[in-house]
BANUTOR-837924 format. One record per atom (N, C-alpha, C): residue number from 1; residue in one letter; x, y, z. Coordinates in Angstrom, 3 decimals, always signed. Layout:
% BANUTOR-837924
<atom><resi>NUM</resi><resn>A</resn><x>X</x><y>Y</y><z>Z</z></atom>
...
% end
This chain:
% BANUTOR-837924
<atom><resi>1</resi><resn>X</resn><x>+41.266</x><y>+43.627</y><z>-3.796</z></atom>
<atom><resi>1</resi><resn>X</resn><x>+42.630</x><y>+43.915</y><z>-3.412</z></atom>
<atom><resi>1</resi><resn>X</resn><x>+43.040</x><y>+43.020</y><z>-2.252</z></atom>
<atom><resi>2</resi><resn>X</resn><x>+44.287</x><y>+42.701</y><z>-2.214</z></atom>
<atom><resi>2</resi><resn>X</resn><x>+44.810</x><y>+41.840</y><z>-1.174</z></atom>
<atom><resi>2</resi><resn>X</resn><x>+45.508</x><y>+42.672</y><z>-0.099</z></atom>
<atom><resi>3</resi><resn>X</resn><x>+45.509</x><y>+42.174</y><z>+1.124</z></atom>
<atom><resi>3</resi><resn>X</resn><x>+46.220</x><y>+42.843</y><z>+2.210</z></atom>
<atom><resi>3</resi><resn>X</resn><x>+47.685</x><y>+42.440</y><z>+2.259</z></atom>
<atom><resi>4</resi><resn>X</resn><x>+48.083</x><y>+41.535</y><z>+1.369</z></atom>
<atom><resi>4</resi><resn>X</resn><x>+49.475</x><y>+41.091</y><z>+1.313</z></atom>
<atom><resi>4</resi><resn>X</resn><x>+50.305</x><y>+42.199</y><z>+0.669</z></atom>
<atom><resi>5</resi><resn>X</resn><x>+51.397</x><y>+42.627</y><z>+1.306</z></atom>
<atom><resi>5</resi><resn>X</resn><x>+52.200</x><y>+43.694</y><z>+0.716</z></atom>
<atom><resi>5</resi><resn>X</resn><x>+52.839</x><y>+43.241</y><z>-0.597</z></atom>
<atom><resi>6</resi><resn>X</resn><x>+52.929</x><y>+44.162</y><z>-1.542</z></atom>
<atom><resi>6</resi><resn>X</resn><x>+53.535</x><y>+43.852</y><z>-2.837</z></atom>
<atom><resi>6</resi><resn>X</resn><x>+55.037</x><y>+43.666</y><z>-2.669</z></atom>
<atom><resi>7</resi><resn>X</resn><x>+55.573</x><y>+42.741</y><z>-3.412</z></atom>
<atom><resi>7</resi><resn>X</resn><x>+57.020</x><y>+42.537</y><z>-3.421</z></atom>
<atom><resi>7</resi><resn>X</resn><x>+57.654</x><y>+43.620</y><z>-4.286</z></atom>
<atom><resi>8</resi><resn>X</resn><x>+58.854</x><y>+44.043</y><z>-3.962</z></atom>
<atom><resi>8</resi><resn>X</resn><x>+59.502</x><y>+45.041</y><z>-4.818</z></atom>
<atom><resi>8</resi><resn>X</resn><x>+59.913</x><y>+44.415</y><z>-6.144</z></atom>
<atom><resi>9</resi><resn>X</resn><x>+60.082</x><y>+45.259</y><z>-7.144</z></atom>
<atom><resi>9</resi><resn>X</resn><x>+60.545</x><y>+44.740</y><z>-8.427</z></atom>
<atom><resi>9</resi><resn>X</resn><x>+61.952</x><y>+44.174</y><z>-8.247</z></atom>
<atom><resi>10</resi><resn>X</resn><x>+62.344</x><y>+43.320</y><z>-9.163</z></atom>
<atom><resi>10</resi><resn>X</resn><x>+63.645</x><y>+42.664</y><z>-9.098</z></atom>
<atom><resi>10</resi><resn>X</resn><x>+64.533</x><y>+43.207</y><z>-10.201</z></atom>
<atom><resi>11</resi><resn>X</resn><x>+65.760</x><y>+43.539</y><z>-9.871</z></atom>
<atom><resi>11</resi><resn>X</resn><x>+66.724</x><y>+44.007</y><z>-10.857</z></atom>
<atom><resi>11</resi><resn>X</resn><x>+67.779</x><y>+42.923</y><z>-11.036</z></atom>
<atom><resi>12</resi><resn>X</resn><x>+67.949</x><y>+42.498</y><z>-12.278</z></atom>
<atom><resi>12</resi><resn>X</resn><x>+68.923</x><y>+41.462</y><z>-12.603</z></atom>
<atom><resi>12</resi><resn>X</resn><x>+70.057</x><y>+42.117</y><z>-13.384</z></atom>
<atom><resi>13</resi><resn>X</resn><x>+71.274</x><y>+41.986</y><z>-12.896</z></atom>
<atom><resi>13</resi><resn>X</resn><x>+72.446</x><y>+42.629</y><z>-13.496</z></atom>
<atom><resi>13</resi><resn>X</resn><x>+73.417</x><y>+41.575</y><z>-14.039</z></atom>
<atom><resi>14</resi><resn>X</resn><x>+74.341</x><y>+41.995</y><z>-14.914</z></atom>
<atom><resi>14</resi><resn>X</resn><x>+75.367</x><y>+41.054</y><z>-15.382</z></atom>
<atom><resi>14</resi><resn>X</resn><x>+76.062</x><y>+40.417</y><z>-14.177</z></atom>
<atom><resi>15</resi><resn>X</resn><x>+76.371</x><y>+39.157</y><z>-14.287</z></atom>
<atom><resi>15</resi><resn>X</resn><x>+76.955</x><y>+38.429</y><z>-13.169</z></atom>
<atom><resi>15</resi><resn>X</resn><x>+75.922</x><y>+37.567</y><z>-12.455</z></atom>
<atom><resi>16</resi><resn>X</resn><x>+74.662</x><y>+37.946</y><z>-12.547</z></atom>
<atom><resi>16</resi><resn>X</resn><x>+73.573</x><y>+37.130</y><z>-12.002</z></atom>
<atom><resi>16</resi><resn>X</resn><x>+73.376</x><y>+35.955</y><z>-12.951</z></atom>
<atom><resi>17</resi><resn>X</resn><x>+73.212</x><y>+34.774</y><z>-12.431</z></atom>
<atom><resi>17</resi><resn>X</resn><x>+73.076</x><y>+33.589</y><z>-13.291</z></atom>
<atom><resi>17</resi><resn>X</resn><x>+71.857</x><y>+33.648</y><z>-14.195</z></atom>
<atom><resi>18</resi><resn>X</resn><x>+70.869</x><y>+34.466</y><z>-13.854</z></atom>
<atom><resi>18</resi><resn>X</resn><x>+69.659</x><y>+34.609</y><z>-14.669</z></atom>
<atom><resi>18</resi><resn>X</resn><x>+69.823</x><y>+35.609</y><z>-15.807</z></atom>
<atom><resi>19</resi><resn>X</resn><x>+70.854</x><y>+36.434</y><z>-15.748</z></atom>
<atom><resi>19</resi><resn>X</resn><x>+71.028</x><y>+37.514</y><z>-16.713</z></atom>
<atom><resi>19</resi><resn>X</resn><x>+71.071</x><y>+37.046</y><z>-18.176</z></atom>
<atom><resi>20</resi><resn>X</resn><x>+71.851</x><y>+36.033</y><z>-18.533</z></atom>
<atom><resi>20</resi><resn>X</resn><x>+71.888</x><y>+35.632</y><z>-19.952</z></atom>
<atom><resi>20</resi><resn>X</resn><x>+70.512</x><y>+35.259</y><z>-20.507</z></atom>
<atom><resi>21</resi><resn>X</resn><x>+69.734</x><y>+34.530</y><z>-19.762</z></atom>
<atom><resi>21</resi><resn>X</resn><x>+68.408</x><y>+34.125</y><z>-20.238</z></atom>
<atom><resi>21</resi><resn>X</resn><x>+67.448</x><y>+35.307</y><z>-20.291</z></atom>
<atom><resi>22</resi><resn>X</resn><x>+67.581</x><y>+36.237</y><z>-19.363</z></atom>
<atom><resi>22</resi><resn>X</resn><x>+66.654</x><y>+37.365</y><z>-19.303</z></atom>
<atom><resi>22</resi><resn>X</resn><x>+66.996</x><y>+38.470</y><z>-20.299</z></atom>
<atom><resi>23</resi><resn>X</resn><x>+68.228</x><y>+38.516</y><z>-20.781</z></atom>
<atom><resi>23</resi><resn>X</resn><x>+68.634</x><y>+39.593</y><z>-21.688</z></atom>
<atom><resi>23</resi><resn>X</resn><x>+68.619</x><y>+39.174</y><z>-23.153</z></atom>
<atom><resi>24</resi><resn>X</resn><x>+68.219</x><y>+37.959</y><z>-23.444</z></atom>
<atom><resi>24</resi><resn>X</resn><x>+68.153</x><y>+37.478</y><z>-24.828</z></atom>
<atom><resi>24</resi><resn>X</resn><x>+66.701</x><y>+37.376</y><z>-25.270</z></atom>
<atom><resi>25</resi><resn>X</resn><x>+66.477</x><y>+37.762</y><z>-26.507</z></atom>
<atom><resi>25</resi><resn>X</resn><x>+65.150</x><y>+37.643</y><z>-27.084</z></atom>
<atom><resi>25</resi><resn>X</resn><x>+65.126</x><y>+36.509</y><z>-28.105</z></atom>
<atom><resi>26</resi><resn>X</resn><x>+64.059</x><y>+36.447</y><z>-28.868</z></atom>
<atom><resi>26</resi><resn>X</resn><x>+63.934</x><y>+35.402</y><z>-29.873</z></atom>
<atom><resi>26</resi><resn>X</resn><x>+64.673</x><y>+35.753</y><z>-31.155</z></atom>
<atom><resi>27</resi><resn>X</resn><x>+64.799</x><y>+37.041</y><z>-31.454</z></atom>
<atom><resi>27</resi><resn>X</resn><x>+65.479</x><y>+37.473</y><z>-32.666</z></atom>
<atom><resi>27</resi><resn>X</resn><x>+66.965</x><y>+37.608</y><z>-32.359</z></atom>
<atom><resi>28</resi><resn>X</resn><x>+67.744</x><y>+36.597</y><z>-32.684</z></atom>
<atom><resi>28</resi><resn>X</resn><x>+69.157</x><y>+36.579</y><z>-32.333</z></atom>
<atom><resi>28</resi><resn>X</resn><x>+70.014</x><y>+37.472</y><z>-33.229</z></atom>
<atom><resi>29</resi><resn>X</resn><x>+69.394</x><y>+38.132</y><z>-34.232</z></atom>
<atom><resi>29</resi><resn>X</resn><x>+70.149</x><y>+39.096</y><z>-35.032</z></atom>
<atom><resi>29</resi><resn>X</resn><x>+70.464</x><y>+40.337</y><z>-34.212</z></atom>
<atom><resi>30</resi><resn>X</resn><x>+69.669</x><y>+40.616</y><z>-33.203</z></atom>
<atom><resi>30</resi><resn>X</resn><x>+69.852</x><y>+41.802</y><z>-32.371</z></atom>
<atom><resi>30</resi><resn>X</resn><x>+70.233</x><y>+41.358</y><z>-30.962</z></atom>
<atom><resi>31</resi><resn>X</resn><x>+71.503</x><y>+41.395</y><z>-30.684</z></atom>
<atom><resi>31</resi><resn>X</resn><x>+71.999</x><y>+40.976</y><z>-29.370</z></atom>
<atom><resi>31</resi><resn>X</resn><x>+72.313</x><y>+42.244</y><z>-28.574</z></atom>
<atom><resi>32</resi><resn>X</resn><x>+71.710</x><y>+42.358</y><z>-27.423</z></atom>
<atom><resi>32</resi><resn>X</resn><x>+71.934</x><y>+43.513</y><z>-26.569</z></atom>
<atom><resi>32</resi><resn>X</resn><x>+72.566</x><y>+43.068</y><z>-25.258</z></atom>
<atom><resi>33</resi><resn>X</resn><x>+73.237</x><y>+43.989</y><z>-24.615</z></atom>
<atom><resi>33</resi><resn>X</resn><x>+73.802</x><y>+43.746</y><z>-23.290</z></atom>
<atom><resi>33</resi><resn>X</resn><x>+73.361</x><y>+44.895</y><z>-22.385</z></atom>
<atom><resi>34</resi><resn>X</resn><x>+72.112</x><y>+44.838</y><z>-21.936</z></atom>
<atom><resi>34</resi><resn>X</resn><x>+71.611</x><y>+45.936</y><z>-21.096</z></atom>
<atom><resi>34</resi><resn>X</resn><x>+72.343</x><y>+45.999</y><z>-19.760</z></atom>
<atom><resi>35</resi><resn>X</resn><x>+72.334</x><y>+47.184</y><z>-19.163</z></atom>
<atom><resi>35</resi><resn>X</resn><x>+72.945</x><y>+47.348</y><z>-17.838</z></atom>
<atom><resi>35</resi><resn>X</resn><x>+72.238</x><y>+46.486</y><z>-16.803</z></atom>
<atom><resi>36</resi><resn>X</resn><x>+70.933</x><y>+46.318</y><z>-16.994</z></atom>
<atom><resi>36</resi><resn>X</resn><x>+70.143</x><y>+45.490</y><z>-16.083</z></atom>
<atom><resi>36</resi><resn>X</resn><x>+68.826</x><y>+45.132</y><z>-16.753</z></atom>
<atom><resi>37</resi><resn>X</resn><x>+68.161</x><y>+44.137</y><z>-16.186</z></atom>
<atom><resi>37</resi><resn>X</resn><x>+66.814</x><y>+43.745</y><z>-16.604</z></atom>
<atom><resi>37</resi><resn>X</resn><x>+65.937</x><y>+43.902</y><z>-15.370</z></atom>
<atom><resi>38</resi><resn>X</resn><x>+64.828</x><y>+44.583</y><z>-15.502</z></atom>
<atom><resi>38</resi><resn>X</resn><x>+63.936</x><y>+44.811</y><z>-14.369</z></atom>
<atom><resi>38</resi><resn>X</resn><x>+62.716</x><y>+43.920</y><z>-14.520</z></atom>
<atom><resi>39</resi><resn>X</resn><x>+62.430</x><y>+43.116</y><z>-13.511</z></atom>
<atom><resi>39</resi><resn>X</resn><x>+61.223</x><y>+42.296</y><z>-13.470</z></atom>
<atom><resi>39</resi><resn>X</resn><x>+60.200</x><y>+43.023</y><z>-12.606</z></atom>
<atom><resi>40</resi><resn>X</resn><x>+59.084</x><y>+43.365</y><z>-13.206</z></atom>
<atom><resi>40</resi><resn>X</resn><x>+58.049</x><y>+44.110</y><z>-12.492</z></atom>
<atom><resi>40</resi><resn>X</resn><x>+56.786</x><y>+43.270</y><z>-12.376</z></atom>
<atom><resi>41</resi><resn>X</resn><x>+55.957</x><y>+43.597</y><z>-11.394</z></atom>
<atom><resi>41</resi><resn>X</resn><x>+54.753</x><y>+42.808</y><z>-11.133</z></atom>
<atom><resi>41</resi><resn>X</resn><x>+53.473</x><y>+43.626</y><z>-11.217</z></atom>
<atom><resi>42</resi><resn>X</resn><x>+53.576</x><y>+44.941</y><z>-11.073</z></atom>
<atom><resi>42</resi><resn>X</resn><x>+52.377</x><y>+45.775</y><z>-11.040</z></atom>
<atom><resi>42</resi><resn>X</resn><x>+52.540</x><y>+46.964</y><z>-11.984</z></atom>
<atom><resi>43</resi><resn>X</resn><x>+51.441</x><y>+47.596</y><z>-12.351</z></atom>
<atom><resi>43</resi><resn>X</resn><x>+51.534</x><y>+48.807</y><z>-13.176</z></atom>
<atom><resi>43</resi><resn>X</resn><x>+52.337</x><y>+49.922</y><z>-12.493</z></atom>
<atom><resi>44</resi><resn>X</resn><x>+52.246</x><y>+50.031</y><z>-11.185</z></atom>
<atom><resi>44</resi><resn>X</resn><x>+53.020</x><y>+51.046</y><z>-10.472</z></atom>
<atom><resi>44</resi><resn>X</resn><x>+54.521</x><y>+50.771</y><z>-10.589</z></atom>
<atom><resi>45</resi><resn>X</resn><x>+54.920</x><y>+49.502</y><z>-10.538</z></atom>
<atom><resi>45</resi><resn>X</resn><x>+56.333</x><y>+49.156</y><z>-10.712</z></atom>
<atom><resi>45</resi><resn>X</resn><x>+56.792</x><y>+49.464</y><z>-12.134</z></atom>
<atom><resi>46</resi><resn>X</resn><x>+55.908</x><y>+49.269</y><z>-13.117</z></atom>
<atom><resi>46</resi><resn>X</resn><x>+56.242</x><y>+49.605</y><z>-14.505</z></atom>
<atom><resi>46</resi><resn>X</resn><x>+56.497</x><y>+51.114</y><z>-14.610</z></atom>
<atom><resi>47</resi><resn>X</resn><x>+55.612</x><y>+51.904</y><z>-14.033</z></atom>
<atom><resi>47</resi><resn>X</resn><x>+55.770</x><y>+53.362</y><z>-14.077</z></atom>
<atom><resi>47</resi><resn>X</resn><x>+57.063</x><y>+53.788</y><z>-13.401</z></atom>
<atom><resi>48</resi><resn>X</resn><x>+57.382</x><y>+53.210</y><z>-12.265</z></atom>
<atom><resi>48</resi><resn>X</resn><x>+58.612</x><y>+53.541</y><z>-11.562</z></atom>
<atom><resi>48</resi><resn>X</resn><x>+59.838</x><y>+53.132</y><z>-12.377</z></atom>
<atom><resi>49</resi><resn>X</resn><x>+59.792</x><y>+51.966</y><z>-13.003</z></atom>
<atom><resi>49</resi><resn>X</resn><x>+60.913</x><y>+51.495</y><z>-13.822</z></atom>
<atom><resi>49</resi><resn>X</resn><x>+61.130</x><y>+52.417</y><z>-15.021</z></atom>
<atom><resi>50</resi><resn>X</resn><x>+60.055</x><y>+52.852</y><z>-15.649</z></atom>
<atom><resi>50</resi><resn>X</resn><x>+60.180</x><y>+53.758</y><z>-16.790</z></atom>
<atom><resi>50</resi><resn>X</resn><x>+60.704</x><y>+55.124</y><z>-16.362</z></atom>
<atom><resi>51</resi><resn>X</resn><x>+60.330</x><y>+55.562</y><z>-15.187</z></atom>
<atom><resi>51</resi><resn>X</resn><x>+60.794</x><y>+56.847</y><z>-14.683</z></atom>
<atom><resi>51</resi><resn>X</resn><x>+62.300</x><y>+56.828</y><z>-14.438</z></atom>
<atom><resi>52</resi><resn>X</resn><x>+62.804</x><y>+55.716</y><z>-13.936</z></atom>
<atom><resi>52</resi><resn>X</resn><x>+64.233</x><y>+55.630</y><z>-13.613</z></atom>
<atom><resi>52</resi><resn>X</resn><x>+65.079</x><y>+55.168</y><z>-14.787</z></atom>
<atom><resi>53</resi><resn>X</resn><x>+64.472</x><y>+54.701</y><z>-15.864</z></atom>
<atom><resi>53</resi><resn>X</resn><x>+65.241</x><y>+54.206</y><z>-17.021</z></atom>
<atom><resi>53</resi><resn>X</resn><x>+65.888</x><y>+55.340</y><z>-17.780</z></atom>
% end
């Protein structure tokens, strides 16, 4: 384990320049416009993201 504090997860919302690339998948038949995209780094962040989703 590292003594470096973990960075918080990142939430990307519409209007962010990264949003179009992060909200598109490879199957372009299914186009979604999620409220946000959450970038997580640890299993704990995944659990927290799922809890709030």
